[in-house]
N, CA, C, O and the ligand as a Tripos MOL2 file, in Angstrom:
@<TRIPOS>MOLECULE
protein
  309   307    78     0     0
PROTEIN
NO_CHARGES

@<TRIPOS>ATOM
      1 N         -39.2490  -47.2810   24.0190 N.3       1 MET1
      2 CA        -39.1270  -45.9060   23.7450 C.3       1 MET1
      3 C         -38.2300  -45.6300   22.6130 C.2       1 MET1
      4 O         -38.1800  -44.4930   22.1440 O.2       1 MET1
      5 N         -37.4970  -46.6210   22.1270 N.am      2 GLU2
      6 CA        -36.5750  -46.3730   21.0770 C.3       2 GLU2
      7 C         -37.0500  -47.0000   19.7800 C.2       2 GLU2
      8 O         -36.2230  -47.2610   18.9070 O.2       2 GLU2
      9 N         -38.3730  -47.2610   19.6040 N.am      3 GLN3
     10 CA        -38.7250  -48.0430   18.5000 C.3       3 GLN3
     11 C         -39.1080  -47.1900   17.2050 C.2       3 GLN3
     12 O         -39.2470  -47.7110   16.0980 O.2       3 GLN3
     13 N         -39.2580  -45.8720   17.4460 N.am      4 GLY4
     14 CA        -39.6090  -45.0390   16.3240 C.3       4 GLY4
     15 C         -38.4520  -44.9380   15.3410 C.2       4 GLY4
     16 O         -37.3090  -45.2280   15.6930 O.2       4 GLY4
     17 N         -38.7600  -44.5090   14.0510 N.am      5 PRO5
     18 CA        -37.7030  -44.3020   13.1040 C.3       5 PRO5
     19 C         -36.7340  -43.3200   13.6300 C.2       5 PRO5
     20 O         -37.0960  -42.2170   14.0380 O.2       5 PRO5
     21 N         -35.4410  -43.7350   13.6210 N.am      6 PRO6
     22 CA        -34.4110  -42.7880   14.2290 C.3       6 PRO6
     23 C         -34.0740  -41.7120   13.2060 C.2       6 PRO6
     24 O         -34.0340  -41.8930   11.9890 O.2       6 PRO6
     25 N         -33.8340  -40.5560   13.8560 N.am      7 GLU7
     26 CA        -33.3660  -39.4140   13.0880 C.3       7 GLU7
     27 C         -31.8230  -39.5160   12.8020 C.2       7 GLU7
     28 O         -31.1000  -40.3240   13.3840 O.2       7 GLU7
     29 N         -31.4020  -38.6580   11.8910 N.am      8 CYS8
     30 CA        -29.9360  -38.7220   11.5570 C.3       8 CYS8
     31 C         -29.0300  -38.6680   12.8240 C.2       8 CYS8
     32 O         -28.1000  -39.4550   13.0020 O.2       8 CYS8
     33 N         -29.3630  -37.7100   13.6600 N.am      9 ASP9
     34 CA        -28.5110  -37.5700   14.9080 C.3       9 ASP9
     35 C         -28.5140  -38.8750   15.6960 C.2       9 ASP9
     36 O         -27.4550  -39.2630   16.1910 O.2       9 ASP9
     37 N         -29.6030  -39.5550   15.8380 N.am     10 GLU10
     38 CA        -29.6330  -40.7570   16.5980 C.3      10 GLU10
     39 C         -28.9050  -41.8650   15.8970 C.2      10 GLU10
     40 O         -28.2710  -42.6940   16.5500 O.2      10 GLU10
     41 N         -28.9810  -41.9080   14.5130 N.am     11 VAL11
     42 CA        -28.2960  -42.8860   13.7590 C.3      11 VAL11
     43 C         -26.8480  -42.6780   13.9070 C.2      11 VAL11
     44 O         -26.1310  -43.6570   14.1150 O.2      11 VAL11
     45 N         -26.3370  -41.4660   13.8190 N.am     12 LEU12
     46 CA        -24.9450  -41.2210   13.9680 C.3      12 LEU12
     47 C         -24.4170  -41.6000   15.3940 C.2      12 LEU12
     48 O         -23.2940  -42.0680   15.5870 O.2      12 LEU12
     49 N         -25.3300  -41.3520   16.3580 N.am     13 ALA13
     50 CA        -24.8240  -41.6640   17.7090 C.3      13 ALA13
     51 C         -24.7810  -43.1350   17.9350 C.2      13 ALA13
     52 O         -24.0590  -43.6300   18.8010 O.2      13 ALA13
     53 N         -25.5890  -43.8650   17.1240 N.am     14 SER14
     54 CA        -25.6930  -45.3010   17.3220 C.3      14 SER14
     55 C         -24.7730  -46.1000   16.4070 C.2      14 SER14
     56 O         -24.7300  -47.3260   16.5060 O.2      14 SER14
     57 N         -24.0430  -45.4440   15.5300 N.am     15 LEU15
     58 CA        -23.2820  -46.1220   14.4880 C.3      15 LEU15
     59 C         -22.2330  -47.0970   15.0420 C.2      15 LEU15
     60 O         -22.0850  -48.2240   14.5700 O.2      15 LEU15
     61 N         -21.5310  -46.6250   16.0370 N.am     16 THR16
     62 CA        -20.4730  -47.5140   16.6070 C.3      16 THR16
     63 C         -21.0290  -48.7600   17.2230 C.2      16 THR16
     64 O         -20.4600  -49.8450   17.1060 O.2      16 THR16
     65 N         -22.2420  -48.5800   17.9340 N.am     17 ASP17
     66 CA        -22.9290  -49.6690   18.4960 C.3      17 ASP17
     67 C         -23.4470  -50.5610   17.4150 C.2      17 ASP17
     68 O         -23.4450  -51.7880   17.5170 O.2      17 ASP17
     69 N         -23.9050  -49.8860   16.3450 N.am     18 TYR18
     70 CA        -24.5000  -50.6780   15.2260 C.3      18 TYR18
     71 C         -23.4330  -51.5930   14.6310 C.2      18 TYR18
     72 O         -23.7040  -52.7660   14.3750 O.2      18 TYR18
     73 N         -22.2090  -51.0690   14.4030 N.am     19 LEU19
     74 CA        -21.1300  -51.8390   13.8310 C.3      19 LEU19
     75 C         -20.6980  -52.9490   14.7960 C.2      19 LEU19
     76 O         -20.2070  -53.9970   14.3760 O.2      19 LEU19
     77 N         -20.8910  -52.6990   16.1060 N.am     20 ASP20
     78 CA        -20.5010  -53.6600   17.1000 C.3      20 ASP20
     79 C         -21.5960  -54.5700   17.4750 C.2      20 ASP20
     80 O         -21.4640  -55.3520   18.4160 O.2      20 ASP20
     81 N         -22.6880  -54.4960   16.7610 N.am     21 ASP21
     82 CA        -23.8970  -55.3310   17.0310 C.3      21 ASP21
     83 C         -24.3580  -55.2100   18.5400 C.2      21 ASP21
     84 O         -24.7640  -56.1670   19.1980 O.2      21 ASP21
     85 N         -24.2520  -54.0050   18.9720 N.am     22 ALA22
     86 CA        -24.5930  -53.7980   20.4670 C.3      22 ALA22
     87 C         -25.9750  -53.1660   20.5780 C.2      22 ALA22
     88 O         -26.4020  -52.8420   21.6870 O.2      22 ALA22
     89 N         -26.6740  -52.9830   19.4970 N.am     23 LEU23
     90 CA        -28.0220  -52.3740   19.5920 C.3      23 LEU23
     91 C         -29.0490  -53.5010   19.7970 C.2      23 LEU23
     92 O         -28.7950  -54.6740   19.5240 O.2      23 LEU23
     93 N         -30.2510  -53.0670   20.3080 N.am     24 THR24
     94 CA        -31.3480  -54.0010   20.3810 C.3      24 THR24
     95 C         -31.7900  -54.3530   18.9150 C.2      24 THR24
     96 O         -31.5990  -53.5620   17.9910 O.2      24 THR24
     97 N         -32.3740  -55.5460   18.7500 N.am     25 PRO25
     98 CA        -32.7210  -55.9180   17.3890 C.3      25 PRO25
     99 C         -33.6780  -54.8640   16.6320 C.2      25 PRO25
    100 O         -33.5440  -54.6330   15.4300 O.2      25 PRO25
    101 N         -34.5760  -54.2940   17.3700 N.am     26 GLY26
    102 CA        -35.4220  -53.3120   16.8170 C.3      26 GLY26
    103 C         -34.6510  -52.0540   16.4260 C.2      26 GLY26
    104 O         -34.8710  -51.4890   15.3550 O.2      26 GLY26
    105 N         -33.7740  -51.6370   17.2740 N.am     27 ARG27
    106 CA        -32.9540  -50.4120   17.0620 C.3      27 ARG27
    107 C         -32.0190  -50.6580   15.8850 C.2      27 ARG27
    108 O         -31.8030  -49.7520   15.0800 O.2      27 ARG27
    109 N         -31.4690  -51.8390   15.7660 N.am     28 HIS28
    110 CA        -30.5490  -52.2310   14.7010 C.3      28 HIS28
    111 C         -31.2700  -52.1310   13.3740 C.2      28 HIS28
    112 O         -30.7470  -51.5850   12.4030 O.2      28 HIS28
    113 N         -32.4980  -52.6750   13.3460 N.am     29 GLU29
    114 CA        -33.2880  -52.5450   12.0980 C.3      29 GLU29
    115 C         -33.5700  -51.1600   11.6930 C.2      29 GLU29
    116 O         -33.5150  -50.7920   10.5200 O.2      29 GLU29
    117 N         -33.8870  -50.3620   12.7310 N.am     30 GLY30
    118 CA        -34.2300  -48.9490   12.4510 C.3      30 GLY30
    119 C         -32.9530  -48.1940   11.9230 C.2      30 GLY30
    120 O         -33.0840  -47.3470   11.0390 O.2      30 GLY30
    121 N         -31.8160  -48.4710   12.4140 N.am     31 VAL31
    122 CA        -30.5850  -47.8440   11.9000 C.3      31 VAL31
    123 C         -30.3210  -48.3270   10.5010 C.2      31 VAL31
    124 O         -29.9630  -47.5530    9.6130 O.2      31 VAL31
    125 N         -30.5040  -49.6330   10.3130 N.am     32 ALA32
    126 CA        -30.2040  -50.2330    9.0190 C.3      32 ALA32
    127 C         -31.1540  -49.5960    7.9380 C.2      32 ALA32
    128 O         -30.7220  -49.2250    6.8460 O.2      32 ALA32
    129 N         -32.4460  -49.4950    8.3020 N.am     33 ALA33
    130 CA        -33.3790  -48.9680    7.3790 C.3      33 ALA33
    131 C         -33.0440  -47.5770    7.0370 C.2      33 ALA33
    132 O         -33.1210  -47.1930    5.8700 O.2      33 ALA33
    133 N         -32.6490  -46.7490    8.0630 N.am     34 HIS34
    134 CA        -32.2620  -45.3240    7.7910 C.3      34 HIS34
    135 C         -31.0710  -45.2470    6.9230 C.2      34 HIS34
    136 O         -31.0120  -44.4170    6.0160 O.2      34 HIS34
    137 N         -30.0820  -46.1180    7.1790 N.am     35 LEU35
    138 CA        -28.8930  -46.0840    6.3290 C.3      35 LEU35
    139 C         -29.2010  -46.4790    4.8230 C.2      35 LEU35
    140 O         -28.4720  -46.1290    3.8940 O.2      35 LEU35
    141 N         -30.3030  -47.2090    4.6750 N.am     36 GLY36
    142 CA        -30.6760  -47.5770    3.3440 C.3      36 GLY36
    143 C         -31.2580  -46.4580    2.5310 C.2      36 GLY36
    144 O         -31.2700  -46.5010    1.3010 O.2      36 GLY36
    145 N         -31.7610  -45.4190    3.2520 N.am     37 VAL37
    146 CA        -32.4800  -44.3310    2.5820 C.3      37 VAL37
    147 C         -31.7290  -43.0200    2.7210 C.2      37 VAL37
    148 O         -32.0910  -42.0480    2.0590 O.2      37 VAL37
    149 N         -30.6850  -42.9490    3.5660 N.am     38 CYS38
    150 CA        -30.1060  -41.7040    3.8320 C.3      38 CYS38
    151 C         -28.6570  -41.7340    3.3520 C.2      38 CYS38
    152 O         -27.8190  -42.3370    4.0230 O.2      38 CYS38
    153 N         -28.3370  -41.1330    2.2620 N.am     39 PRO39
    154 CA        -26.9430  -41.1740    1.6620 C.3      39 PRO39
    155 C         -25.9680  -40.5030    2.6220 C.2      39 PRO39
    156 O         -24.8010  -40.8940    2.6500 O.2      39 PRO39
    157 N         -26.3820  -39.5260    3.3990 N.am     40 GLY40
    158 CA        -25.4550  -38.8420    4.2290 C.3      40 GLY40
    159 C         -25.0010  -39.7000    5.3570 C.2      40 GLY40
    160 O         -23.8070  -39.7080    5.6550 O.2      40 GLY40
    161 N         -25.8920  -40.4440    6.0240 N.am     41 CYS41
    162 CA        -25.5940  -41.3600    7.0150 C.3      41 CYS41
    163 C         -24.8490  -42.5600    6.5100 C.2      41 CYS41
    164 O         -23.9480  -43.0550    7.1870 O.2      41 CYS41
    165 N         -25.1970  -43.0460    5.3380 N.am     42 ALA42
    166 CA        -24.5400  -44.1970    4.7000 C.3      42 ALA42
    167 C         -23.0600  -43.8610    4.4610 C.2      42 ALA42
    168 O         -22.1840  -44.7050    4.6510 O.2      42 ALA42
    169 N         -22.7900  -42.5730    4.0280 N.am     43 ALA43
    170 CA        -21.4360  -42.1220    3.7710 C.3      43 ALA43
    171 C         -20.6810  -42.0420    5.0570 C.2      43 ALA43
    172 O         -19.5020  -42.3890    5.1180 O.2      43 ALA43
    173 N         -21.3390  -41.5940    6.0760 N.am     44 TRP44
    174 CA        -20.7210  -41.5120    7.3740 C.3      44 TRP44
    175 C         -20.3220  -42.9020    7.8930 C.2      44 TRP44
    176 O         -19.2430  -43.0950    8.4530 O.2      44 TRP44
    177 N         -21.2290  -43.8560    7.6850 N.am     45 LEU45
    178 CA        -20.9360  -45.1740    8.0840 C.3      45 LEU45
    179 C         -19.7260  -45.8140    7.4090 C.2      45 LEU45
    180 O         -18.9160  -46.5140    8.0180 O.2      45 LEU45
    181 N         -19.6550  -45.5040    6.0070 N.am     46 ALA46
    182 CA        -18.5290  -46.0060    5.2750 C.3      46 ALA46
    183 C         -17.1670  -45.3870    5.7620 C.2      46 ALA46
    184 O         -16.1280  -46.0430    5.8460 O.2      46 ALA46
    185 N         -17.2790  -44.0990    6.0620 N.am     47 GLN47
    186 CA        -16.0660  -43.4150    6.6240 C.3      47 GLN47
    187 C         -15.6860  -44.0100    8.0170 C.2      47 GLN47
    188 O         -14.5080  -44.2080    8.3140 O.2      47 GLN47
    189 N         -16.6900  -44.2790    8.8350 N.am     48 LEU48
    190 CA        -16.4520  -44.7800   10.1830 C.3      48 LEU48
    191 C         -15.8390  -46.1680   10.0570 C.2      48 LEU48
    192 O         -14.9030  -46.5270   10.7710 O.2      48 LEU48
    193 N         -16.3940  -46.9320    9.1290 N.am     49 ARG49
    194 CA        -15.8850  -48.3710    8.9130 C.3      49 ARG49
    195 C         -14.4510  -48.2760    8.5310 C.2      49 ARG49
    196 O         -13.5960  -48.9320    9.1260 O.2      49 ARG49
    197 N         -14.1490  -47.4040    7.4680 N.am     50 ALA50
    198 CA        -12.8120  -47.3180    6.9670 C.3      50 ALA50
    199 C         -11.8510  -46.8780    8.1390 C.2      50 ALA50
    200 O         -10.7530  -47.4170    8.2780 O.2      50 ALA50
    201 N         -12.2780  -45.9350    8.9310 N.am     51 THR51
    202 CA        -11.4190  -45.4900   10.0350 C.3      51 THR51
    203 C         -11.1770  -46.5420   11.1030 C.2      51 THR51
    204 O         -10.0670  -46.7360   11.5990 O.2      51 THR51
    205 N         -12.2980  -47.2240   11.4360 N.am     52 ILE52
    206 CA        -12.1260  -48.3480   12.4000 C.3      52 ILE52
    207 C         -11.1990  -49.4250   11.8700 C.2      52 ILE52
    208 O         -10.3620  -49.9440   12.6090 O.2      52 ILE52
    209 N         -11.3510  -49.7900   10.5030 N.am     53 ALA53
    210 CA        -10.5100  -50.7640    9.9810 C.3      53 ALA53
    211 C          -9.0380  -50.4150   10.0420 C.2      53 ALA53
    212 O          -8.1570  -51.2260   10.3270 O.2      53 ALA53
    213 N          -8.8370  -49.0600    9.7330 N.am     54 ALA54
    214 CA         -7.4830  -48.5650    9.7450 C.3      54 ALA54
    215 C          -6.8580  -48.5880   11.1270 C.2      54 ALA54
    216 O          -5.6600  -48.8130   11.2990 O.2      54 ALA54
    217 N          -7.7400  -48.3380   12.1250 N.am     55 LEU55
    218 CA         -7.1600  -48.3100   13.5010 C.3      55 LEU55
    219 C          -7.2040  -49.6680   14.1470 C.2      55 LEU55
    220 O          -6.5110  -49.9180   15.1340 O.2      55 LEU55
    221 N          -8.0670  -50.6080   13.5590 N.am     56 GLY56
    222 CA         -8.1540  -51.8580   14.2120 C.3      56 GLY56
    223 C          -8.7470  -51.8570   15.5630 C.2      56 GLY56
    224 O          -8.4430  -52.7440   16.3610 O.2      56 GLY56
    225 N          -9.5960  -50.8890   15.8780 N.am     57 CYS57
    226 CA        -10.0500  -50.7610   17.2410 C.3      57 CYS57
    227 C         -11.4410  -51.3520   17.5270 C.2      57 CYS57
    228 O         -11.8630  -51.4330   18.6800 O.2      57 CYS57
    229 N         -12.1670  -51.7790   16.4240 N.am     58 LEU58
    230 CA        -13.5070  -52.3330   16.6560 C.3      58 LEU58
    231 C         -13.4510  -53.5750   17.3970 C.2      58 LEU58
    232 O         -14.4210  -53.8880   18.0860 O.2      58 LEU58
    233 N         -12.4180  -54.3290   17.3350 N.am     59 ARG59
    234 CA        -12.3260  -55.6530   18.0970 C.3      59 ARG59
    235 C         -12.4650  -55.4680   19.6250 C.2      59 ARG59
    236 O         -12.8590  -56.3630   20.3730 O.2      59 ARG59
    237 N         -12.1000  -54.2090   20.0270 N.am     60 ASP60
    238 CA        -12.2420  -53.9010   21.4340 C.3      60 ASP60
    239 C         -13.5980  -53.2970   21.7490 C.2      60 ASP60
    240 O         -13.9140  -53.0250   22.9070 O.2      60 ASP60
    241 N         -14.4010  -53.0880   20.7060 N.am     61 GLY61
    242 CA        -15.7550  -52.4220   20.9160 C.3      61 GLY61
    243 C         -15.6040  -51.0460   21.2900 C.2      61 GLY61
    244 O         -16.5460  -50.5070   21.8710 O.2      61 GLY61
    245 N         -14.4750  -50.3450   21.0240 N.am     62 VAL62
    246 CA        -14.3020  -48.9700   21.4420 C.3      62 VAL62
    247 C         -13.7130  -48.2200   20.2880 C.2      62 VAL62
    248 O         -12.7440  -48.6450   19.6590 O.2      62 VAL62
    249 N         -14.3570  -47.0350   20.0140 N.am     63 VAL63
    250 CA        -13.8030  -46.1190   19.0870 C.3      63 VAL63
    251 C         -13.4220  -44.8810   19.9790 C.2      63 VAL63
    252 O         -14.2430  -44.3010   20.6890 O.2      63 VAL63
    253 N         -12.1330  -44.5430   19.8780 N.am     64 PRO64
    254 CA        -11.6240  -43.4360   20.7040 C.3      64 PRO64
    255 C         -12.4380  -42.1340   20.4850 C.2      64 PRO64
    256 O         -12.6290  -41.7180   19.3430 O.2      64 PRO64
    257 N         -12.8990  -41.5170   21.5320 N.am     65 PRO65
    258 CA        -13.6410  -40.2750   21.3300 C.3      65 PRO65
    259 C         -13.0750  -39.3200   20.3890 C.2      65 PRO65
    260 O         -13.8250  -38.7600   19.5880 O.2      65 PRO65
    261 N         -11.7220  -39.0570   20.4070 N.am     66 PRO66
    262 CA        -11.1350  -38.0860   19.3930 C.3      66 PRO66
    263 C         -11.5190  -38.5140   17.9740 C.2      66 PRO66
    264 O         -11.8040  -37.6750   17.1200 O.2      66 PRO66
    265 N         -11.5240  -39.8270   17.7330 N.am     67 VAL67
    266 CA        -11.8860  -40.2290   16.3470 C.3      67 VAL67
    267 C         -13.3520  -39.8690   16.0510 C.2      67 VAL67
    268 O         -13.6590  -39.3560   14.9750 O.2      67 VAL67
    269 N         -14.2250  -40.1320   16.9790 N.am     68 LEU68
    270 CA        -15.6660  -39.7550   16.7500 C.3      68 LEU68
    271 C         -15.7830  -38.2510   16.5310 C.2      68 LEU68
    272 O         -16.4780  -37.7810   15.6300 O.2      68 LEU68
    273 N         -15.1120  -37.5490   17.3450 N.am     69 THR69
    274 CA        -15.1980  -36.0600   17.2310 C.3      69 THR69
    275 C         -14.6850  -35.5360   15.9250 C.2      69 THR69
    276 O         -15.2300  -34.5650   15.4020 O.2      69 THR69
    277 N         -13.5810  -36.1840   15.3340 N.am     70 ALA70
    278 CA        -13.1100  -35.7840   14.1110 C.3      70 ALA70
    279 C         -14.0210  -36.1480   12.9840 C.2      70 ALA70
    280 O         -14.1690  -35.3950   12.0220 O.2      70 ALA70
    281 N         -14.6470  -37.3210   13.0970 N.am     71 LEU71
    282 CA        -15.4880  -37.8310   12.0680 C.3      71 LEU71
    283 C         -16.7550  -36.9250   12.0920 C.2      71 LEU71
    284 O         -17.2340  -36.5240   11.0310 O.2      71 LEU71
    285 N         -17.2880  -36.6080   13.2670 N.am     72 ARG72
    286 CA        -18.4880  -35.7540   13.3520 C.3      72 ARG72
    287 C         -18.1430  -34.3720   12.7350 C.2      72 ARG72
    288 O         -18.9700  -33.8300   12.0010 O.2      72 ARG72
    289 N         -17.0420  -33.8280   12.9870 N.am     73 GLU73
    290 CA        -16.6780  -32.4940   12.3480 C.3      73 GLU73
    291 C         -16.6050  -32.5900   10.9010 C.2      73 GLU73
    292 O         -17.0470  -31.6930   10.1830 O.2      73 GLU73
    293 N         -16.0430  -33.6800   10.4310 N.am     74 SER74
    294 CA        -15.8620  -33.7850    8.9510 C.3      74 SER74
    295 C         -17.1830  -34.0150    8.3040 C.2      74 SER74
    296 O         -17.3890  -33.5520    7.1820 O.2      74 SER74
    297 N         -18.1470  -34.7440    8.9740 N.am     75 PHE75
    298 CA        -19.4560  -34.9920    8.5620 C.3      75 PHE75
    299 C         -20.2690  -33.7050    8.4720 C.2      75 PHE75
    300 O         -21.0000  -33.4830    7.5060 O.2      75 PHE75
    301 N         -20.1360  -32.8980    9.4500 N.am     76 SER76
    302 CA        -21.0280  -31.7390    9.5510 C.3      76 SER76
    303 C         -20.6310  -30.6080    8.5970 C.2      76 SER76
    304 O         -21.3790  -29.6450    8.4320 O.2      76 SER76
    305 N         -19.4350  -30.7250    7.9570 N.am     77 ARG77
    306 CA        -19.0960  -29.6610    6.9730 C.3      77 ARG77
    307 C         -19.7890  -29.7950    5.6860 C.2      77 ARG77
    308 O         -19.5910  -28.9740    4.7900 O.2      77 ARG77
    309 ZN        -29.4650  -39.8870    8.0860 Zn       78 ZN78
@<TRIPOS>BOND
     1     1     2 1
     2     2     3 1
     3     3     4 2
     4     3     5 am
     5     5     6 1
     6     6     7 1
     7     7     8 2
     8     7     9 am
     9     9    10 1
    10    10    11 1
    11    11    12 2
    12    11    13 am
    13    13    14 1
    14    14    15 1
    15    15    16 2
    16    15    17 am
    17    17    18 1
    18    18    19 1
    19    19    20 2
    20    19    21 am
    21    21    22 1
    22    22    23 1
    23    23    24 2
    24    23    25 am
    25    25    26 1
    26    26    27 1
    27    27    28 2
    28    27    29 am
    29    29    30 1
    30    30    31 1
    31    31    32 2
    32    31    33 am
    33    33    34 1
    34    34    35 1
    35    35    36 2
    36    35    37 am
    37    37    38 1
    38    38    39 1
    39    39    40 2
    40    39    41 am
    41    41    42 1
    42    42    43 1
    43    43    44 2
    44    43    45 am
    45    45    46 1
    46    46    47 1
    47    47    48 2
    48    47    49 am
    49    49    50 1
    50    50    51 1
    51    51    52 2
    52    51    53 am
    53    53    54 1
    54    54    55 1
    55    55    56 2
    56    55    57 am
    57    57    58 1
    58    58    59 1
    59    59    60 2
    60    59    61 am
    61    61    62 1
    62    62    63 1
    63    63    64 2
    64    63    65 am
    65    65    66 1
    66    66    67 1
    67    67    68 2
    68    67    69 am
    69    69    70 1
    70    70    71 1
    71    71    72 2
    72    71    73 am
    73    73    74 1
    74    74    75 1
    75    75    76 2
    76    75    77 am
    77    77    78 1
    78    78    79 1
    79    79    80 2
    80    79    81 am
    81    81    82 1
    82    82    83 1
    83    83    84 2
    84    83    85 am
    85    85    86 1
    86    86    87 1
    87    87    88 2
    88    87    89 am
    89    89    90 1
    90    90    91 1
    91    91    92 2
    92    91    93 am
    93    93    94 1
    94    94    95 1
    95    95    96 2
    96    95    97 am
    97    97    98 1
    98    98    99 1
    99    99   100 2
   100    99   101 am
   101   101   102 1
   102   102   103 1
   103   103   104 2
   104   103   105 am
   105   105   106 1
   106   106   107 1
   107   107   108 2
   108   107   109 am
   109   109   110 1
   110   110   111 1
   111   111   112 2
   112   111   113 am
   113   113   114 1
   114   114   115 1
   115   115   116 2
   116   115   117 am
   117   117   118 1
   118   118   119 1
   119   119   120 2
   120   119   121 am
   121   121   122 1
   122   122   123 1
   123   123   124 2
   124   123   125 am
   125   125   126 1
   126   126   127 1
   127   127   128 2
   128   127   129 am
   129   129   130 1
   130   130   131 1
   131   131   132 2
   132   131   133 am
   133   133   134 1
   134   134   135 1
   135   135   136 2
   136   135   137 am
   137   137   138 1
   138   138   139 1
   139   139   140 2
   140   139   141 am
   141   141   142 1
   142   142   143 1
   143   143   144 2
   144   143   145 am
   145   145   146 1
   146   146   147 1
   147   147   148 2
   148   147   149 am
   149   149   150 1
   150   150   151 1
   151   151   152 2
   152   151   153 am
   153   153   154 1
   154   154   155 1
   155   155   156 2
   156   155   157 am
   157   157   158 1
   158   158   159 1
   159   159   160 2
   160   159   161 am
   161   161   162 1
   162   162   163 1
   163   163   164 2
   164   163   165 am
   165   165   166 1
   166   166   167 1
   167   167   168 2
   168   167   169 am
   169   169   170 1
   170   170   171 1
   171   171   172 2
   172   171   173 am
   173   173   174 1
   174   174   175 1
   175   175   176 2
   176   175   177 am
   177   177   178 1
   178   178   179 1
   179   179   180 2
   180   179   181 am
   181   181   182 1
   182   182   183 1
   183   183   184 2
   184   183   185 am
   185   185   186 1
   186   186   187 1
   187   187   188 2
   188   187   189 am
   189   189   190 1
   190   190   191 1
   191   191   192 2
   192   191   193 am
   193   193   194 1
   194   194   195 1
   195   195   196 2
   196   195   197 am
   197   197   198 1
   198   198   199 1
   199   199   200 2
   200   199   201 am
   201   201   202 1
   202   202   203 1
   203   203   204 2
   204   203   205 am
   205   205   206 1
   206   206   207 1
   207   207   208 2
   208   207   209 am
   209   209   210 1
   210   210   211 1
   211   211   212 2
   212   211   213 am
   213   213   214 1
   214   214   215 1
   215   215   216 2
   216   215   217 am
   217   217   218 1
   218   218   219 1
   219   219   220 2
   220   219   221 am
   221   221   222 1
   222   222   223 1
   223   223   224 2
   224   223   225 am
   225   225   226 1
   226   226   227 1
   227   227   228 2
   228   227   229 am
   229   229   230 1
   230   230   231 1
   231   231   232 2
   232   231   233 am
   233   233   234 1
   234   234   235 1
   235   235   236 2
   236   235   237 am
   237   237   238 1
   238   238   239 1
   239   239   240 2
   240   239   241 am
   241   241   242 1
   242   242   243 1
   243   243   244 2
   244   243   245 am
   245   245   246 1
   246   246   247 1
   247   247   248 2
   248   247   249 am
   249   249   250 1
   250   250   251 1
   251   251   252 2
   252   251   253 am
   253   253   254 1
   254   254   255 1
   255   255   256 2
   256   255   257 am
   257   257   258 1
   258   258   259 1
   259   259   260 2
   260   259   261 am
   261   261   262 1
   262   262   263 1
   263   263   264 2
   264   263   265 am
   265   265   266 1
   266   266   267 1
   267   267   268 2
   268   267   269 am
   269   269   270 1
   270   270   271 1
   271   271   272 2
   272   271   273 am
   273   273   274 1
   274   274   275 1
   275   275   276 2
   276   275   277 am
   277   277   278 1
   278   278   279 1
   279   279   280 2
   280   279   281 am
   281   281   282 1
   282   282   283 1
   283   283   284 2
   284   283   285 am
   285   285   286 1
   286   286   287 1
   287   287   288 2
   288   287   289 am
   289   289   290 1
   290   290   291 1
   291   291   292 2
   292   291   293 am
   293   293   294 1
   294   294   295 1
   295   295   296 2
   296   295   297 am
   297   297   298 1
   298   298   299 1
   299   299   300 2
   300   299   301 am
   301   301   302 1
   302   302   303 1
   303   303   304 2
   304   303   305 am
   305   305   306 1
   306   306   307 1
   307   307   308 2
@<TRIPOS>SUBSTRUCTURE
     1 MET1         2 RESIDUE 1 A MET
     2 GLU2         6 RESIDUE 1 A GLU
     3 GLN3        10 RESIDUE 1 A GLN
     4 GLY4        14 RESIDUE 1 A GLY
     5 PRO5        18 RESIDUE 1 A PRO
     6 PRO6        22 RESIDUE 1 A PRO
     7 GLU7        26 RESIDUE 1 A GLU
     8 CYS8        30 RESIDUE 1 A CYS
     9 ASP9        34 RESIDUE 1 A ASP
    10 GLU10       38 RESIDUE 1 A GLU
    11 VAL11       42 RESIDUE 1 A VAL
    12 LEU12       46 RESIDUE 1 A LEU
    13 ALA13       50 RESIDUE 1 A ALA
    14 SER14       54 RESIDUE 1 A SER
    15 LEU15       58 RESIDUE 1 A LEU
    16 THR16       62 RESIDUE 1 A THR
    17 ASP17       66 RESIDUE 1 A ASP
    18 TYR18       70 RESIDUE 1 A TYR
    19 LEU19       74 RESIDUE 1 A LEU
    20 ASP20       78 RESIDUE 1 A ASP
    21 ASP21       82 RESIDUE 1 A ASP
    22 ALA22       86 RESIDUE 1 A ALA
    23 LEU23       90 RESIDUE 1 A LEU
    24 THR24       94 RESIDUE 1 A THR
    25 PRO25       98 RESIDUE 1 A PRO
    26 GLY26      102 RESIDUE 1 A GLY
    27 ARG27      106 RESIDUE 1 A ARG
    28 HIS28      110 RESIDUE 1 A HIS
    29 GLU29      114 RESIDUE 1 A GLU
    30 GLY30      118 RESIDUE 1 A GLY
    31 VAL31      122 RESIDUE 1 A VAL
    32 ALA32      126 RESIDUE 1 A ALA
    33 ALA33      130 RESIDUE 1 A ALA
    34 HIS34      134 RESIDUE 1 A HIS
    35 LEU35      138 RESIDUE 1 A LEU
    36 GLY36      142 RESIDUE 1 A GLY
    37 VAL37      146 RESIDUE 1 A VAL
    38 CYS38      150 RESIDUE 1 A CYS
    39 PRO39      154 RESIDUE 1 A PRO
    40 GLY40      158 RESIDUE 1 A GLY
    41 CYS41      162 RESIDUE 1 A CYS
    42 ALA42      166 RESIDUE 1 A ALA
    43 ALA43      170 RESIDUE 1 A ALA
    44 TRP44      174 RESIDUE 1 A TRP
    45 LEU45      178 RESIDUE 1 A LEU
    46 ALA46      182 RESIDUE 1 A ALA
    47 GLN47      186 RESIDUE 1 A GLN
    48 LEU48      190 RESIDUE 1 A LEU
    49 ARG49      194 RESIDUE 1 A ARG
    50 ALA50      198 RESIDUE 1 A ALA
    51 THR51      202 RESIDUE 1 A THR
    52 ILE52      206 RESIDUE 1 A ILE
    53 ALA53      210 RESIDUE 1 A ALA
    54 ALA54      214 RESIDUE 1 A ALA
    55 LEU55      218 RESIDUE 1 A LEU
    56 GLY56      222 RESIDUE 1 A GLY
    57 CYS57      226 RESIDUE 1 A CYS
    58 LEU58      230 RESIDUE 1 A LEU
    59 ARG59      234 RESIDUE 1 A ARG
    60 ASP60      238 RESIDUE 1 A ASP
    61 GLY61      242 RESIDUE 1 A GLY
    62 VAL62      246 RESIDUE 1 A VAL
    63 VAL63      250 RESIDUE 1 A VAL
    64 PRO64      254 RESIDUE 1 A PRO
    65 PRO65      258 RESIDUE 1 A PRO
    66 PRO66      262 RESIDUE 1 A PRO
    67 VAL67      266 RESIDUE 1 A VAL
    68 LEU68      270 RESIDUE 1 A LEU
    69 THR69      274 RESIDUE 1 A THR
    70 ALA70      278 RESIDUE 1 A ALA
    71 LEU71      282 RESIDUE 1 A LEU
    72 ARG72      286 RESIDUE 1 A ARG
    73 GLU73      290 RESIDUE 1 A GLU
    74 SER74      294 RESIDUE 1 A SER
    75 PHE75      298 RESIDUE 1 A PHE
    76 SER76      302 RESIDUE 1 A SER
    77 ARG77      306 RESIDUE 1 A ARG
    78 ZN78       309 GROUP 0 **** ****
């Protein structure tokens, strides 16, 4: 049910799992393909990566919800 091309909302919701390699292979490919053609989501990914690197929290496979909320708000502006 998750094999269709993902929309931006789905991609953004899957980014942390994408970075953590927690998506199914098909889903991972879909997100990667979307990121290749969508500058907005690509920029969001770069920001998320930078934030995660700064916090050093990806090793736990967890991004604190407040961080996600802040990123979402900054992205939607
Ligand atoms: Zn997008």
